[in-house]
C-alpha positions in Angstrom: -27.2 -75.9 -12.1 -24.8 -73.2 -13.6 -22.1 -72.4 -11.5 -21.9 -68.7 -10.4 -18.5 -67.1 -10.1 -18.3 -64.1 -7.7 -15.7 -61.3 -8.7 -13.8 -60.8 -5.3 -11.4 -58.3 -6.7 -11.5 -55.1 -4.6 -13.3 -52.1 -6.1 -11.0 -49.4 -7.4 -12.4 -45.9 -7.6 -11.3 -43.8 -10.5 -8.9 -41.3 -9.2 -9.6 -37.5 -9.8 -7.6 -35.9 -12.6 -4.1 -35.0 -11.5 -3.8 -31.3 -11.0 0.1 -31.4 -11.1 0.5 -32.1 -14.7 1.5 -29.7 -17.2 -0.8 -27.5 -19.3 -1.7 -28.8 -22.8 -1.5 -26.7 -25.9 -5.3 -26.7 -26.4 -6.0 -25.6 -22.9 -3.4 -23.0 -22.9 -4.8 -21.7 -26.4 -8.4 -21.4 -25.0 -7.2 -19.6 -21.9 -5.0 -17.0 -23.8 -7.8 -16.5 -26.3 -10.1 -15.6 -23.4 -7.4 -13.3 -21.9 -6.8 -11.8 -25.2 -10.5 -11.0 -25.5 -10.7 -9.1 -22.2 -7.3 -7.4 -22.8 -8.3 -6.1 -26.3 -11.8 -4.8 -24.9 -10.7 -3.2 -21.7 -6.9 -2.6 -22.3 -7.5 -1.3 -25.8 -10.3 0.9 -24.7 -8.6 2.3 -21.8 -5.4 2.9 -23.9 -7.3 4.7 -26.6 -8.9 7.1 -24.1 -5.7 7.8 -22.3 -4.1 8.6 -25.8 -6.9 10.9 -26.6 -6.8 12.6 -23.2 -2.9 13.1 -23.0 -2.2 14.0 -26.5 -2.7 17.7 -27.6 -6.1 18.0 -29.4 -8.8 20.6 -30.0 -12.5 20.6 -30.0 -13.7 18.7 -33.0 -16.6 19.9 -35.2 -18.6 16.9 -34.1 -18.1 17.9 -30.4 -19.1 21.6 -31.3 -22.3 20.1 -32.8 -22.9 18.4 -29.3 -22.7 21.8 -27.7 -19.4 21.1 -26.2 -17.9 24.7 -26.3 -14.7 26.2 -24.7 -17.0 28.1 -22.3 -17.8 24.8 -20.6 -15.3 23.8 -18.0 -13.6 20.3 -19.0 -15.4 20.5 -22.5 -12.1 19.3 -24.3 -11.6 16.3 -21.9 -15.4 15.2 -22.7 -14.7 15.7 -26.3 -11.5 13.4 -26.2 -13.6 10.9 -24.4 -16.5 10.8 -26.9 -13.9 10.9 -29.9 -12.0 7.9 -28.5 -15.1 5.8 -28.1 -16.4 6.7 -31.5 -13.0 6.3 -33.4 -12.4 3.7 -35.8 -9.4 2.3 -33.7 -12.1 1.6 -30.9 -14.3 -0.1 -33.4 -11.5 -2.3 -34.4 -10.5 -3.1 -31.0 -14.0 -4.2 -30.0 -14.4 -6.4 -33.1 -11.2 -7.9 -32.2 -12.2 -8.5 -28.8 -15.6 -10.0 -30.1 -13.8 -12.3 -32.4 -11.3 -13.6 -29.9 -14.0 -14.0 -27.3 -16.3 -16.1 -29.6 -13.3 -18.3 -30.6 -12.4 -18.7 -26.9 -16.1 -19.8 -25.9 -16.5 -22.1 -28.7 -13.0 -23.7 -28.4 -12.7 -23.9 -24.7 -16.2 -25.4 -24.0 -15.8 -28.0 -26.9 -12.4 -29.3 -25.6 -13.4 -29.3 -22.0 -14.5 -32.8 -21.9 -11.3 -34.2 -23.5 -9.1 -32.5 -21.0 -7.3 -35.4 -18.8 -6.6 -33.4 -15.9 -8.1 -30.9 -13.7 -5.7 -28.1 -14.5 -6.1 -28.6 -18.2 -10.1 -28.6 -17.8 -10.1 -25.6 -15.7 -8.1 -23.6 -18.3 -10.3 -24.5 -21.1 -13.3 -23.5 -18.9 -11.5 -20.4 -17.8 -10.9 -19.3 -21.3 -14.3 -19.8 -22.5 -15.7 -17.7 -19.4 -13.2 -14.8 -20.0 -14.2 -15.0 -23.6 -17.9 -14.7 -22.7 -17.0 -11.7 -20.6 -14.9 -10.0 -23.3 -18.0 -10.3 -25.7 -20.3 -8.9 -23.1 -18.3 -6.0 -22.4 -17.7 -5.1 -26.0 -21.4 -5.4 -26.8 -22.1 -3.0 -23.8 -19.6 -0.4 -25.1 -21.0 -0.7 -28.5 -24.3 0.1 -27.3 -23.1 3.0 -24.9 -21.3 4.8 -27.6 -24.4 4.9 -29.9 -26.3 6.7 -27.2 -25.1 9.9 -25.6 -21.8 9.2 -24.0 -21.2 13.0 -24.4 -23.9 13.7 -21.8 -22.7 11.0 -19.4 -19.1 12.1 -19.5 -20.1 15.9 -19.1 -22.3 15.0 -16.2 -20.5 12.1 -14.5 -16.9 12.1 -15.7 -16.0 15.7 -16.0 -13.3 15.9 -13.2 -12.3 19.4 -14.2 -15.3 20.8 -12.5 -14.2 19.3 -9.0 -10.8 21.4 -9.2 -11.7 24.2 -6.6 -13.1 21.6 -4.2 -10.0 19.3 -4.4 -7.9 18.2 -2.7 -8.3 20.0 0.6 -12.0 19.5 1.1 -12.2 16.2 -0.5 -9.4 14.6 1.8 -10.9 16.4 4.8 -14.4 14.8 4.0 -12.6 11.4 3.7 -10.9 12.2 7.1 -14.6 13.1 8.5 -15.9 9.8 7.1 -13.4 7.7 8.9 -13.8 9.6 12.1 -17.5 9.0 12.2 -17.1 5.4 11.4 -14.3 4.7 13.7 -15.9 6.4 16.7 -19.3 4.8 15.9 -17.7 1.2 15.5 -15.5 1.7 18.8 -18.6 2.8 20.8 -20.7 0.3 19.3 -18.2 -2.5 20.3 -18.3 -1.5 24.0 -22.1 -1.1 23.9 -22.6 -4.4 22.1 -20.5 -6.4 24.5 -22.6 -5.2 27.6 -25.8 -5.8 25.6 -24.5 -9.3 24.6 -23.8 -10.3 28.2 -27.1 -9.0 29.4 -29.1 -10.6 26.7 -27.7 -14.0 27.6 -28.5 -13.6 31.3 -30.9 -16.0 32.9 -32.8 -13.2 34.6 -35.5 -11.6 32.5 -35.2 -8.3 34.4 -31.6 -7.8 32.8 -32.4 -9.7 29.7 -35.6 -7.9 28.5 -34.2 -4.1 28.4 -31.2 -5.5 26.3 -33.5 -7.2 23.8 -35.7 -4.3 23.5 -32.8 -2.0 22.7 -31.6 -4.4 20.1 -34.8 -4.7 18.4 -35.5 -1.1 18.4 -32.0 -0.3 16.7 -32.2 -3.2 14.5 -35.7 -2.8 13.3 -35.7 0.9 12.6 -33.8 2.8 9.6 -30.6 4.4 10.4 -31.7 7.5 8.7 -34.7 7.8 11.2 -32.6 7.2 14.3 -30.3 10.1 13.2 -33.1 12.7 12.6 -35.0 11.5 15.7 -31.9 11.2 17.9 -31.0 15.0 17.0 -34.5 16.3 17.5 -35.0 14.5 20.9 -32.0 16.3 22.1 -33.2 19.5 20.5 -36.7 19.6 21.3 -37.1 17.3 24.2 -34.1 18.3 26.2 -33.5 21.7 24.8 -30.0 20.8 23.9 -28.4 22.2 21.0 -25.7 19.6 20.1 -23.2 19.5 17.2 -24.6 17.6 14.4 -21.1 15.7 14.1 -21.4 14.7 17.7 -24.9 13.5 17.4 -24.2 11.4 14.3 -21.2 9.8 16.1 -23.5 9.0 19.0 -26.2 7.6 16.8 -23.7 5.3 14.9 -22.5 4.0 18.1 -25.8 3.1 19.4 -27.0 1.7 16.1 -23.6 -0.5 15.8 -24.0 -1.8 19.5 -27.2 -3.4 18.5 -25.7 -5.2 15.7 -22.4 -5.9 17.6 -24.5 -7.3 20.4 -25.8 -10.1 18.3 -22.4 -10.8 16.9 -21.0 -11.0 20.4 -23.9 -13.2 21.3 -23.3 -15.6 18.6 -19.7 -15.8 19.4 -20.2 -16.4 23.0 -22.8 -19.0 22.5 -20.3 -20.8 20.1 -18.0 -21.5 23.2 -18.6 -24.9 24.5 -21.1 -24.9 27.4 -18.3 -26.7 29.5 -16.0 -23.7 29.4 -18.4 -21.6 31.6 -19.2 -24.4 33.8 -15.4 -25.0 34.4 -15.0 -21.4 35.3 -18.2 -21.5 37.7 -16.7 -24.7 39.4 -13.5 -22.7 40.1 -15.6 -20.2 42.1 -16.0 -17.5 39.6 -19.2 -15.4 39.3 -21.1 -15.3 36.1 -19.5 -12.0 35.1 -16.0 -13.2 36.1 -16.5 -16.3 34.0 -17.6 -14.2 31.1 -14.8 -11.8 31.5 -11.8 -14.2 32.1 -12.8 -17.4 30.2 -15.5 -16.8 27.6 -15.3 -13.4 26.2 -11.5 -13.4 25.3 -12.3 -16.7 23.2 -15.4 -15.2 21.7 -13.7 -11.9 20.8 -11.3 -13.8 18.5 -14.1 -15.3 16.6 -16.1 -12.2 16.1 -13.2 -10.1 14.9 -14.0 -10.6 11.1 -17.8 -9.9 11.4 -17.1 -7.0 13.5 -14.6 -5.6 10.7 -17.3 -6.2 8.1 -19.7 -4.0 10.2 -17.1 -1.3 10.1 -16.9 -1.4 6.3 -20.8 -1.1 6.1 -20.7 1.7 8.6 -18.1 3.7 6.5 -20.9 3.6 3.7 -23.7 4.5 6.2 -22.0 7.8 7.2 -23.5 9.0 4.1 -26.9 9.2 5.9 -25.7 12.1 8.3 -26.4 14.4 5.4 -30.1 14.5 6.8 -28.8 16.5 9.5 -26.8 19.2 7.8 -23.3 19.6 8.4 -20.9 22.7 8.2 -18.2 22.7 5.5 -15.5 21.6 8.0 -17.7 18.6 9.2 -18.8 17.3 5.7 -18.1 13.7 5.0 -17.8 12.4 1.6 -21.5 12.2 0.5 -22.1 15.7 2.0 -19.0 17.1 0.1 -20.3 15.6 -3.2 -23.8 16.8 -2.5 -22.7 20.4 -1.9 -20.3 20.3 -4.9 -23.2 19.2 -7.2 -25.4 21.7 -5.9 -22.9 24.5 -6.7 -22.0 23.4 -10.2 -25.0 21.1 -11.2 -22.7 18.5 -12.1 -22.8 14.9 -10.9 -19.1 14.1 -11.2 -18.7 14.8 -7.6 -20.9 11.6 -6.8 -18.5 9.7 -9.1 -15.5 11.1 -7.1 -17.2 10.3 -3.8 -17.6 6.7 -4.9 -13.9 6.6 -5.8 -13.2 8.0 -2.3 -15.3 5.3 -0.8 -13.5 2.5 -2.6 -10.1 4.0 -1.8 -11.2 3.5 1.9 -13.2 0.4 1.9 -11.4 -2.0 -0.6 -8.2 -2.2 1.6 -10.5 -2.9 4.6 -12.2 -5.7 2.6 -9.0 -7.1 1.9 -7.9 -6.9 5.3 -11.1 -8.8 6.5 -10.5 -11.4 4.0 -6.8 -11.9 5.2 -8.1 -12.1 8.9 -10.5 -14.6 8.0 -8.2 -16.9 6.2 -5.6 -16.4 9.1 -8.2 -17.3 11.7 -9.3 -20.5 9.8 -5.7 -21.7 8.9 -3.9 -20.9 12.1 -5.3 -19.4 15.1 -8.8 -20.6 15.5 -11.8 -21.5 13.3 -15.1 -19.5 13.2 -16.6 -22.5 14.8 -14.0 -22.7 17.3 -12.2 -25.8 16.0 -8.5 -25.6 15.6 -6.9 -27.3 12.6 
């Protein structure tokens, strides 16, 4: 009978690629090709447009053929934009970007499997992805400039028309937007906390009204709530309220329903033993919630509540259905009024930029708070690192 020999050597798993090693010439080449593609397409296009806009120029015959005359406010700026996009320099920039992108995609994808460390592999793949993005953006610009960029620039990028409405009314609209959102969020947090405690009650008499409130405001559109709330006060109670105050109140009521669900989830994430320990010390249910449960839950719900605030800033645009005075206009109402006066949609582009100026720092703050809570203070699920 043949003798069977067993291999008793321990199994050794292949270690993952070392991420600390240096980059290779091949992976760096792929990466820089991808970066060069994006830089050529986006950087080159922006540089050309700025050069045309900032250098002294006149209306060209081709722009006059497009009915861009000096009688049109901002016609020269629109002409410079179109001429920059259709220039031979822009064509060269796009072709260079496409060529670099194709090479980056081909080279980066072909060498990714031969890279012996994770760092090198990621560089090769990243270069290929950036090359793909560069090619895609270049093709979009090529297709766009063959259409009617003059009409688009005239109606959406002609910032000369907003001159009489800027900067005073514009920044006043930003201030009103922030006030509406902040008051709505602050009131909603208070309402949401009360509703969350009631909705977790074991008594149905306390729980049912809270659940009905939450379901009503979460299940109906905010625009309906704004219109209905205003007319309930006006027609039902014969009260003629300020539309700005009504909007703040409705935003608070609406946010309260969503905040209640956020607080409920945060409270329920606290271990059951916490409230049992508090009750064993002689605390009532409300005292246990106030002193033991809610303080812990608040730290866990900060990021979602901040996200709700960012969403509410954008939702303030719905207050336009109520009609606002000039001094009460928020960003979207300001844009709508300007567009109605000039028949130019550049106001909506400016409003979008205004929203981004307000929301992007808040989004970064939310991300930073989430990282902080996960890494140092307390995890979202309550586990400390």
